[in-house]
C-alpha positions in Angstrom: -23.2 26.4 -8.8 -24.3 24.8 -5.4 -27.8 25.7 -4.3 -27.5 27.8 -0.9 -30.5 26.0 0.3 -28.7 22.6 0.0 -25.7 23.8 2.1 -25.4 22.7 5.8 -25.5 25.7 8.3 -22.4 27.4 9.2 -20.6 26.2 12.2 -20.1 29.3 14.6 -16.8 27.8 15.6 -15.7 27.6 12.1 -16.9 31.1 11.5 -15.0 32.7 14.3 -11.8 30.6 13.3 -12.2 31.9 9.7 -12.1 35.7 11.1 -8.8 34.8 12.8 -7.5 33.9 9.3 -7.8 30.0 9.7 -9.0 27.7 6.7 -12.2 29.0 5.3 -13.0 25.7 3.5 -12.0 22.6 5.6 -11.8 19.2 3.8 -14.2 16.6 5.0 -13.4 14.5 7.8 -10.5 11.8 7.0 -9.8 13.6 3.7 -6.7 15.6 3.4 -4.3 17.6 1.0 -0.8 16.5 0.3 1.6 19.4 0.3 5.2 19.6 -1.0 7.4 17.8 -0.1 5.0 14.9 1.1 3.1 14.9 -2.2 6.3 14.4 -4.2 7.6 11.6 -1.9 4.4 9.8 -2.2 4.5 10.1 -5.8 7.9 9.0 -6.1 7.3 6.0 -3.7 4.4 5.0 -6.0 6.5 5.3 -9.0 9.2 3.0 -7.4 6.8 0.3 -6.2 4.9 0.2 -9.7 8.3 0.0 -11.5 9.2 -3.0 -9.4 6.1 -4.7 -10.3 6.6 -3.7 -14.1 10.2 -5.5 -13.7 8.6 -8.5 -13.0 6.1 -8.6 -16.1 3.2 -6.8 -14.5 1.4 -4.2 -16.6 -0.1 -1.0 -15.2 -3.9 -0.5 -15.3 -6.0 2.5 -14.2 -9.3 1.7 -12.5 -12.5 3.9 -11.8 -13.0 5.6 -8.7 -16.3 4.2 -8.2 -18.1 0.8 -9.3 -21.7 -0.3 -9.4 -22.2 -1.4 -5.7 -23.2 -4.7 -6.9 -19.8 -5.3 -8.5 -18.3 -4.3 -5.5 -20.2 -6.4 -2.9 -19.7 -9.4 -5.0 -16.1 -9.3 -4.3 -15.7 -7.6 -0.7 -16.7 -10.5 1.6 -13.6 -9.7 3.3 -14.5 -6.2 4.1 -17.2 -4.8 6.6 -20.0 -3.5 4.4 -20.2 -0.4 6.8 -16.8 0.6 5.6 -18.2 1.0 2.0 -19.1 4.6 0.9 -22.3 4.5 -1.4 -24.4 7.0 -3.1 -26.7 7.1 -6.0 -25.2 8.0 -9.5 -27.3 10.9 -10.8 -27.4 10.0 -14.3 -28.5 6.3 -14.1 -30.2 6.5 -10.5 -28.1 3.2 -9.6 -26.3 2.8 -6.5 -22.4 2.9 -6.9 -19.6 2.5 -4.3 -16.5 4.5 -3.9 -13.9 1.8 -4.3 -12.7 0.5 -0.9 -10.4 -2.1 -2.3 -9.0 -2.7 -5.8 -8.8 -6.2 -6.0 -12.5 -6.6 -6.9 -12.0 -4.1 -9.7 -9.3 -6.4 -11.2 -11.5 -9.2 -10.9 -14.2 -7.6 -12.8 -11.8 -6.1 -15.5 -10.3 -9.6 -16.0 -13.7 -11.3 -16.3 -15.2 -8.7 -18.8 -12.1 -7.1 -20.7 -9.8 -10.1 -20.5 -12.2 -13.2 -20.2 -10.7 -14.7 -23.4 -6.9 -13.9 -22.6 -4.7 -16.8 -21.9 -3.4 -16.8 -18.4 -1.5 -15.8 -16.4 -2.7 -12.2 -16.4 -0.1 -9.9 -14.8 -1.6 -6.3 -13.7 -0.8 -3.7 -11.2 -2.1 -0.4 -10.2 -1.7 2.6 -8.2 -4.5 4.7 -6.6 -6.4 5.4 -3.4 -9.4 3.6 -1.7 -12.0 5.1 0.5 -13.3 3.7 3.5 -15.4 5.0 6.2 -13.8 6.3 9.4 -15.0 3.7 12.0 -11.8 3.1 14.2 -10.4 5.6 16.3 -6.8 4.8 15.2 -7.6 5.4 11.8 -6.9 9.1 10.8 -7.7 9.1 6.8 -10.4 7.4 4.8 -8.5 8.2 1.7 -5.7 5.4 1.6 -3.2 5.2 -1.1 -2.1 2.0 -2.4 0.1 0.5 -5.0 -0.3 -3.3 -5.6 -0.2 -6.3 -8.0 -2.6 -9.2 -9.0 -1.4 -12.5 -10.5 -4.6 -14.2 -12.0 -4.4 -17.8 -13.6 -1.3 -19.1 -11.7 -2.2 -21.5 -8.9 -0.3 -23.5 -6.4 3.2 -22.9 -4.9 4.8 -21.4 -8.0 1.9 -18.4 -7.9 2.6 -18.1 -4.1 6.3 -17.9 -4.4 6.1 -15.3 -7.4 4.1 -13.2 -4.9 6.5 -13.2 -2.4 9.3 -12.6 -4.8 7.5 -9.4 -6.3 6.5 -8.1 -3.0 10.0 -8.5 -1.4 11.6 -6.9 -4.4 9.0 -3.9 -4.3 9.9 -3.3 -0.7 13.5 -3.2 -1.4 13.0 -0.9 -4.5 11.1 1.3 -2.1 14.3 1.7 -0.1 13.5 -0.7 2.9 16.4 -3.0 3.7 15.1 -4.1 7.0 11.8 -5.7 6.9 10.0 -9.0 8.0 8.0 -11.3 5.8 5.2 -12.9 7.9 3.7 -16.0 6.3 0.3 -17.9 7.1 -2.4 -20.0 5.5 -6.2 -19.7 5.4 -6.4 -23.4 5.4 -4.9 -23.8 8.9 -7.4 -22.3 11.2 -10.2 -22.4 8.6 -9.9 -26.1 8.3 -10.2 -26.7 11.9 -13.3 -25.0 12.1 -14.9 -25.9 8.8 -17.3 -28.6 10.4 -18.8 -25.9 12.8 -21.9 -23.6 12.1 -20.6 -20.3 11.0 -21.4 -18.6 14.4 -19.6 -21.1 16.2 -16.7 -21.1 14.0 -16.7 -17.1 14.1 -16.6 -17.2 18.1 -13.4 -19.2 18.0 -11.7 -17.5 15.4 -12.3 -14.2 17.2 -10.5 -15.6 20.2 -7.8 -16.8 18.1 -7.4 -13.5 16.4 -6.4 -12.0 19.9 -4.2 -15.0 20.8 -6.3 -16.0 23.7 -5.2 -19.5 24.2 -7.7 -20.5 27.0 -10.7 -18.9 25.3 -9.9 -20.7 22.2 -9.9 -24.0 24.0 -13.1 -23.0 25.9 -15.1 -22.0 23.0 -13.7 -25.1 20.8 -15.1 -27.4 23.9 -18.1 -25.8 23.9 -18.6 -26.4 20.1 -17.9 -30.2 20.7 -14.9 -30.4 18.4 -13.2 -33.6 18.6 -10.2 -33.9 20.8 -7.3 -33.7 18.0 -9.0 -30.2 16.5 -9.3 -28.8 20.1 -5.8 -29.4 20.8 -4.7 -27.9 17.5 -6.7 -24.8 17.8 -5.3 -24.4 21.3 -2.0 -24.6 20.1 -2.2 -22.1 17.2 -1.8 -18.8 19.4 1.8 -19.8 20.3 2.9 -21.0 16.8 4.4 -17.8 15.8 8.2 -17.3 15.0 10.9 -18.9 12.7 12.0 -22.3 12.3 11.9 -23.4 15.6 8.1 -23.8 15.6 8.0 -26.5 13.1 8.2 -29.5 15.4 5.6 -28.2 17.7 3.3 -27.4 14.5 3.7 -30.7 13.1 2.8 -32.3 16.4 -0.3 -30.2 16.9 -1.6 -30.4 13.2 -0.8 -33.7 11.8 -3.6 -36.0 11.3 -6.1 -33.1 11.4 -7.9 -31.2 8.6 -5.1 -28.5 8.6 -2.2 -31.1 7.5 -2.3 -30.3 4.0 -2.3 -26.7 4.4 0.4 -26.8 7.0 2.7 -28.8 4.4 2.0 -26.2 1.7 3.0 -23.3 4.1 6.2 -25.1 5.1 7.1 -25.9 1.4 6.5 -21.9 0.5 8.6 -21.0 3.8 11.5 -23.3 2.8 11.5 -21.8 -0.8 11.4 -18.4 0.3 14.3 -18.9 2.8 16.4 -20.8 0.1 15.8 -17.7 -2.3 16.6 -15.1 0.7 13.7 -13.3 -0.2 13.6 -11.2 2.9 15.8 -10.3 5.6 13.5 -12.4 8.2 10.7 -14.7 7.1 8.4 -15.7 10.0 5.3 -17.9 10.6 2.0 -17.3 12.0 0.0 -20.3 12.2 -2.8 -18.7 14.0 -3.5 -16.1 11.5 -7.4 -15.6 10.8 -7.3 -12.6 8.5 -10.3 -12.5 6.1 -10.8 -16.4 5.9 -13.8 -16.2 3.9 -12.1 -14.3 1.2 -8.5 -15.7 1.1 -8.1 -19.6 0.5 -4.4 -20.5 0.8 -1.0 -18.4 1.7 -1.4 -15.1 3.8 1.5 -12.5 3.4 2.1 -9.6 5.6 5.4 -7.5 5.5 6.1 -5.5 8.5 8.8 -2.7 9.0 9.4 -0.5 12.0 7.1 2.5 12.4 3.5 2.1 11.6 2.8 -0.6 14.1 0.9 -2.4 11.3 1.6 -4.2 8.0 3.1 -1.9 5.2 1.8 -4.3 3.0 -0.5 -7.4 2.9 -2.0 -10.1 0.6 -2.4 -13.9 -0.3 -4.4 -16.3 -2.5 -7.8 -16.0 -3.1 -9.0 -18.7 -5.6 -12.6 -18.1 -5.1 -13.0 -14.6 -6.2 -12.7 -14.8 -10.0 -15.4 -17.4 -9.9 -17.8 -14.7 -8.5 -17.7 -13.1 -11.7 -18.2 -16.0 -13.9 -14.4 -16.7 -14.7 -13.2 -19.2 -12.3 -9.4 -19.0 -11.8 -6.8 -19.0 -9.2 -5.3 -15.9 -8.3 -2.9 -14.2 -5.7 -2.5 -10.5 -5.1 -0.6 -7.8 -2.7 -0.8 -4.2 -1.9 1.2 -1.8 -0.3 -0.1 1.0 1.8 2.0 4.1 0.7 1.5 6.0 4.1 2.7 3.0 5.8 5.7 2.4 3.6 6.8 6.1 3.9 6.4 6.1 7.5 8.8 3.0 7.6 11.3 4.7 5.4 11.3 8.0 7.7 11.6 5.8 10.7 14.7 3.8 9.1 16.2 7.4 7.8 15.8 6.1 4.2 13.5 8.7 3.0 14.8 9.8 -0.4 16.2 13.5 -0.3 14.1 15.9 -2.7 15.5 16.7 -5.8 17.5 20.0 -6.4 15.4 23.1 -7.5 17.2 26.2 -9.1 16.1 29.8 -9.2 17.6 31.6 -11.9 18.4 35.3 -10.9 18.1 37.4 -13.9 16.6 37.1 -17.5 18.2 33.9 -18.9 15.5 32.1 -20.8 18.1 29.8 -22.8 19.8 29.1 -19.4 16.5 27.9 -18.0 15.8 25.5 -20.9 19.3 24.2 -20.8 18.8 23.5 -17.0 15.6 21.7 -17.8 17.2 19.8 -20.7 19.6 18.2 -18.3 16.7 17.5 -15.9 17.5 20.2 -13.2 14.1 21.9 -12.2 14.5 25.6 -12.8 12.2 28.8 -12.6 12.8 32.6 -12.9 13.5 34.4 -9.4 11.1 37.1 -8.2 12.5 40.8 -8.3 12.6 40.9 -4.5 13.1 38.7 -1.3 14.8 36.1 -3.5 16.5 34.2 -0.6 13.1 34.1 1.4 11.1 33.2 -1.7 13.6 30.4 -2.4 13.5 28.9 1.4 9.7 29.2 1.3 9.5 27.1 -1.9 12.3 24.7 -1.2 14.6 25.8 -3.9 18.1 24.6 -3.1 20.3 26.9 -5.2 20.5 30.0 -7.1 21.9 30.7 -10.3 22.9 34.3 -10.4 23.7 35.3 -14.0 23.7 39.4 -13.1 27.0 39.1 -11.8 30.2 39.6 -13.9 30.9 35.8 -13.5 27.8 33.8 -13.2 27.6 32.0 -9.8 25.9 29.0 -8.1 24.9 29.8 -4.6 23.5 27.2 -2.1 20.4 28.6 -0.4 21.4 26.6 2.8 24.5 28.1 3.6 25.3 30.7 1.0 28.4 28.9 -0.2 29.2 30.0 -3.9 30.7 28.5 -6.9 31.9 30.4 -10.1 30.2 29.0 -13.5 30.9 29.3 -17.2 28.8 31.6 -19.2 27.9 29.4 -22.0 24.4 28.2 -21.1 24.9 24.4 -21.9 28.2 24.3 -20.1 26.7 26.2 -17.2 23.8 23.7 -17.0 26.1 20.7 -17.1 28.2 21.9 -14.3 25.1 22.7 -12.2 23.8 19.3 -12.9 26.9 17.6 -11.7 27.2 20.1 -8.7 23.4 19.6 -7.2 23.3 15.7 -8.2 20.1 16.2 -10.2 
């Protein structure tokens, strides 16, 4: 039991709100409950994404909610340390971190539990990561994800597998219209690699917001040579489809970024040939996490969230930080953002039928469940109100001379057979369970 002395003083506003019947025990800022039907849709969406990963050979793992802080920090150069929630683990006194990202956990697992396994290793996961609320636009610190990691397969084949699996999962979730956006960490990164870290960061910050003139100004101040300055200044405009390649090649050939450009074009051509997405675009000015990613960068966009519904890429340096150097790629979907995109597209999956049985009919309830129809006993009063409040779609009334199936939405009725098994089969066919 909590020590009363350790509890924070009551907020008078909360107390007065409680007296009006409001929530007596609010959740911490950025946390939330998921009520039906949102919880069902999130769980269903997670299952569909994970199943798509599994159909490509990925095996599901479950990862701990927190890790030793040293493990997370070793793999999180891509995340602001201030985003990580830390605390002292009471049993050991060690500093641990609530996971802000699952990829370092996969790296730790592969290095320690699967270190001797012959690659490639294909693993997938589903769960929530937790981050501090630092941006006004971020409403939640608990972020549900589903993702996959391919460890031990380098080069174009691994990159193309990542794209194929991510695109298949987006379709399995129910999305038909989405955009795959490709970049490469070796383009902008290569053009600034000769600079001191602070000078490189200044240029990349300007590139991130597509400020062409500021990119040019900062590159000149850093005394980059003419070809690299011209290449960096061109990057903010090099975003689009097939039409950008001639300009990209003019800008980047004979610079440090030439090799990365050729890799990216090869990946783009292969993805287009396989028709992996409705639209496949290129962003040569992508600067996301260049100290973490080492190759292809992938975002999937869809109408609604205003940010990628999923992202990932190649991070060949991460496993080496855990003592097992191997090439790797990974991708994660934000389940909230995928659900948002599905809602915008009118593709949210309908809730399954739920049946209330009016009258004592335990055998019938078992028969309905046996054919995958959710069934429960109706209360003794206010049956219609109860059914609407808890989202039951149909009533099966066995108290009548002829049992009836009644739609809660409009009251329409259908006679049913008396035999429990036959009745259950008819109900299943009618409600589409």
